[in-house]
C-alpha positions in Angstrom: 56.8 109.5 89.1 55.0 112.7 88.1 56.9 115.8 87.1 55.7 117.4 90.3 56.6 114.4 92.6 58.9 115.2 95.5 62.1 113.2 94.8 65.0 112.7 97.2 68.4 111.8 95.8 70.6 110.5 98.6 74.3 110.9 97.6 73.7 113.6 95.0 77.3 114.9 95.1 78.7 111.5 94.3 79.3 109.7 91.0 75.9 108.0 90.5 73.8 110.4 92.6 75.0 113.5 90.7 74.1 111.8 87.4 70.6 110.9 88.6 70.0 114.5 89.8 71.2 115.9 86.5 69.0 113.5 84.5 66.0 114.3 86.6 66.5 118.0 86.0 66.9 117.4 82.3 63.6 115.4 82.3 61.8 118.4 84.0 61.3 116.8 87.4 61.2 120.0 89.3 61.0 119.0 93.0 64.3 117.2 93.6 65.4 117.4 97.2 69.1 117.0 98.1 71.3 117.4 101.2 75.1 117.4 101.4 76.9 115.2 103.9 77.6 118.3 106.0 73.9 119.1 106.0 72.7 115.5 106.7 74.7 112.7 108.2 73.0 109.6 106.8 74.7 107.4 109.5 72.6 109.2 112.1 69.2 107.6 112.5 67.9 110.7 114.4 69.0 113.2 111.7 67.6 111.0 108.9 64.2 110.7 110.6 64.1 114.4 111.1 64.8 115.0 107.5 62.1 112.5 106.3 59.6 113.9 108.8 60.2 117.4 107.4 60.5 116.7 103.7 58.3 113.5 103.2 59.8 112.6 99.8 57.5 110.5 97.6 60.4 108.8 95.8 63.9 108.0 97.0 67.0 107.2 95.0 69.5 105.7 97.5 72.8 106.3 95.8 74.7 107.4 99.0 77.5 105.0 100.0 81.1 104.7 101.0 82.9 103.3 98.0 86.4 102.5 96.8 88.7 100.2 94.9 90.7 97.2 96.0 93.2 99.2 98.1 90.5 101.0 100.1 88.4 97.9 100.7 91.5 96.1 102.0 92.6 98.8 104.3 89.3 100.1 105.7 86.9 97.0 105.8 85.3 98.1 109.1 84.5 101.6 107.7 83.0 100.1 104.5 80.7 97.7 106.3 79.7 100.0 109.2 79.0 103.2 107.2 77.1 101.4 104.4 75.0 99.4 106.8 74.0 102.5 108.8 73.2 104.6 105.7 71.1 101.9 104.2 69.2 101.0 107.4 68.4 104.6 108.2 67.2 105.7 104.8 65.2 102.5 104.0 63.5 102.5 107.4 62.7 106.2 107.2 61.3 105.8 103.7 58.9 103.3 105.0 58.0 105.2 108.2 57.3 108.5 106.4 55.3 107.1 103.5 57.6 107.1 100.5 55.8 105.5 97.5 59.0 103.9 96.2 62.7 103.6 96.8 65.5 102.5 94.5 68.5 101.0 96.2 71.8 101.0 94.2 73.9 97.9 95.0 77.1 96.7 93.2 78.2 93.8 91.0 80.7 92.8 93.7 77.8 91.2 95.6 78.0 88.2 93.2 80.1 85.1 94.3 83.8 85.2 93.6 83.6 82.2 91.2 80.2 83.1 89.7 79.2 81.8 86.3 79.4 84.4 83.6 77.6 86.5 82.6 76.1 86.8 86.1 72.3 86.4 86.2 70.3 87.8 89.1 69.5 84.3 90.4 73.2 83.5 91.0 73.2 85.8 94.1 74.1 84.1 97.4 75.3 80.9 95.6 78.9 81.0 96.7 81.7 82.8 98.7 82.4 86.5 98.0 85.6 87.9 96.7 87.7 88.6 99.8 89.1 92.0 98.6 85.7 93.6 98.8 83.8 91.3 101.2 82.8 94.0 103.7 81.3 96.3 101.1 79.5 93.3 99.4 78.1 92.1 102.7 76.7 95.6 103.4 75.1 95.8 99.9 73.6 92.3 100.3 72.1 93.4 103.6 70.6 96.4 101.9 68.9 94.1 99.3 67.7 91.9 102.1 66.3 94.9 103.9 64.3 96.1 100.9 62.9 92.6 100.3 62.0 92.2 103.9 60.1 95.6 104.0 58.3 94.7 100.8 57.2 91.4 102.3 56.2 92.7 105.7 54.9 96.2 105.0 54.0 96.1 101.3 56.5 98.7 100.3 57.8 99.1 96.8 61.5 99.1 97.3 63.6 98.0 94.3 67.2 97.0 94.0 69.5 97.7 91.1 72.9 96.0 90.5 75.1 98.1 88.2 78.4 97.0 86.6 81.6 99.1 87.2 80.4 102.7 87.0 82.5 105.7 86.0 82.1 109.3 85.0 81.9 112.9 86.2 82.3 113.3 90.0 84.1 110.0 90.4 86.8 109.5 93.1 90.2 109.9 91.3 92.4 109.1 94.3 94.4 106.0 95.1 91.4 104.7 97.0 89.1 105.1 94.1 87.8 102.6 91.5 90.0 101.3 88.8 89.0 103.5 85.9 89.1 106.9 87.7 92.4 106.0 89.5 94.0 105.0 86.1 92.9 108.4 84.6 94.7 110.1 87.5 97.8 108.0 87.2 98.2 108.4 83.5 97.6 112.1 83.6 100.3 112.8 86.2 102.7 110.3 84.5 102.3 112.4 81.4 102.7 115.7 83.3 105.9 114.4 85.1 107.2 112.8 81.8 107.5 109.4 83.5 109.1 106.8 81.1 107.4 103.9 83.0 104.0 103.7 84.7 103.5 100.8 87.1 100.0 99.4 87.6 98.7 96.8 90.0 98.1 93.2 89.1 98.4 91.4 85.8 96.1 93.5 83.7 94.1 90.3 82.8 90.9 90.8 84.8 87.9 91.7 82.7 85.3 94.2 83.7 82.1 95.8 82.4 82.2 99.5 82.6 79.1 101.7 82.5 78.9 105.5 82.1 77.1 107.0 85.1 74.7 109.0 83.0 73.6 105.8 81.3 72.9 104.2 84.7 71.0 107.3 85.7 68.7 106.9 82.7 68.2 103.2 83.6 67.4 104.0 87.2 64.8 106.6 86.3 63.2 104.2 83.9 63.1 101.4 86.5 61.7 103.8 89.1 58.8 104.4 86.7 58.3 100.9 85.4 59.7 98.2 87.8 58.2 97.1 91.1 59.5 93.6 91.7 61.5 92.6 94.8 63.9 90.7 92.7 67.2 92.5 91.9 67.8 93.7 88.4 71.2 94.1 86.7 72.3 97.1 84.7 75.4 96.8 82.6 76.9 98.0 79.4 77.1 94.5 77.8 80.8 95.1 76.9 83.7 93.4 78.7 87.1 95.1 78.7 90.4 93.8 80.3 92.4 96.1 82.6 95.2 96.0 80.0 92.8 97.1 77.2 91.4 99.8 79.5 94.9 101.1 80.3 95.6 101.4 76.5 92.4 103.4 75.9 93.2 105.8 78.8 96.9 106.1 77.7 95.6 107.1 74.2 93.1 109.6 75.6 95.5 111.2 78.1 98.4 111.3 75.7 100.8 109.5 77.9 103.9 108.3 75.8 105.7 106.1 78.3 105.7 102.3 78.9 103.2 100.4 81.1 104.4 97.6 83.4 102.4 95.5 85.8 103.2 94.6 89.4 102.1 91.0 89.6 102.7 90.9 93.4 99.6 93.1 93.8 96.0 91.7 93.9 93.9 91.5 90.8 90.5 91.0 92.4 88.0 88.9 90.5 89.2 87.5 87.1 85.9 88.4 85.3 82.8 90.3 86.1 80.1 90.5 83.5 76.4 91.0 84.1 73.5 89.4 82.3 71.4 92.5 81.3 68.6 90.7 79.5 66.0 91.8 82.1 66.8 95.5 81.9 66.9 95.3 78.1 63.4 93.9 78.1 62.3 97.4 79.3 63.8 98.9 76.1 66.8 100.4 77.8 70.2 100.4 76.1 73.4 102.2 77.1 74.1 105.1 74.7 77.7 106.0 75.5 80.7 104.0 74.3 83.6 103.3 76.6 86.0 105.5 74.7 83.4 108.3 74.5 82.7 108.1 78.2 86.3 108.1 79.2 87.0 111.1 77.0 84.2 113.0 78.6 85.3 112.0 82.1 88.9 113.1 81.4 87.8 116.4 80.0 85.8 117.1 83.2 88.8 116.0 85.3 91.1 118.3 83.4 88.7 121.2 83.8 88.5 120.6 87.5 92.3 120.5 87.8 92.8 123.7 86.0 90.1 125.5 88.1 91.1 123.9 91.5 87.6 122.6 91.8 87.4 120.9 95.2 84.6 118.6 94.0 87.4 116.6 92.4 88.0 114.0 95.1 91.6 112.7 95.3 92.6 114.2 92.0 95.3 116.7 92.8 98.4 114.6 92.5 
């Protein structure tokens, strides 16, 4: 990408998209194009084609998606598969039709098999059954990867696919239907505000996850857009595994909650372990620069600022 290239960030108000937009601006890319969901419904093929016909972006970061945690995936599986399939199909096809030089598609580590060997290497994809609690979302993301590969093969496009670990940070969804880290920040904060003596969390606390600060993923995504053109997916992770119990203790410390944590073992855990093999991305010289505690602290400060100001960008975070 040149500093004058026209770049479209799909999903720029979300967790990952907002970080990509911010990082592009910091790096002096001055022709970044964005549209809110109200201004452009990405599930509408007609509207997406009209947008690409008018704007003709040279580079596309496809970060738009319907996302959520175990609860949301269990309750709304049809929404997850339909909306994500439509968003992906419309944007990828329009990028090809209207001459985008390159597209980066952001997938998810949940696309790996439920009982995948750890750490998960890119070649382990499609070697086993998916985790049932997020199957619909994973299927949609796998279809997006398949679509990028197919367009590369048939049309000679340069569409690349990135598989990040569990991403968190500013502009996350802090509601009950959000991902684990953001929803825990919300639960601990309001448990502190309400002086709850006991805070109940889902599952056993034993599952291990790899958490990646969104700004670090943005840096990796821009580096890959500039230096990677292979149809094979590429993992981006922090390289550090943390159990949910360990994560809860870190968030308890940062939020200042003084009560006791108990675990409801009748609720699902999801996968026991999810760790990405990040050797390929590290061969490009990329390394995450934000520690987990540092990233959580920054996220919590943003969350508190939004609460105090009544900022409506804070999704699901008002108690």
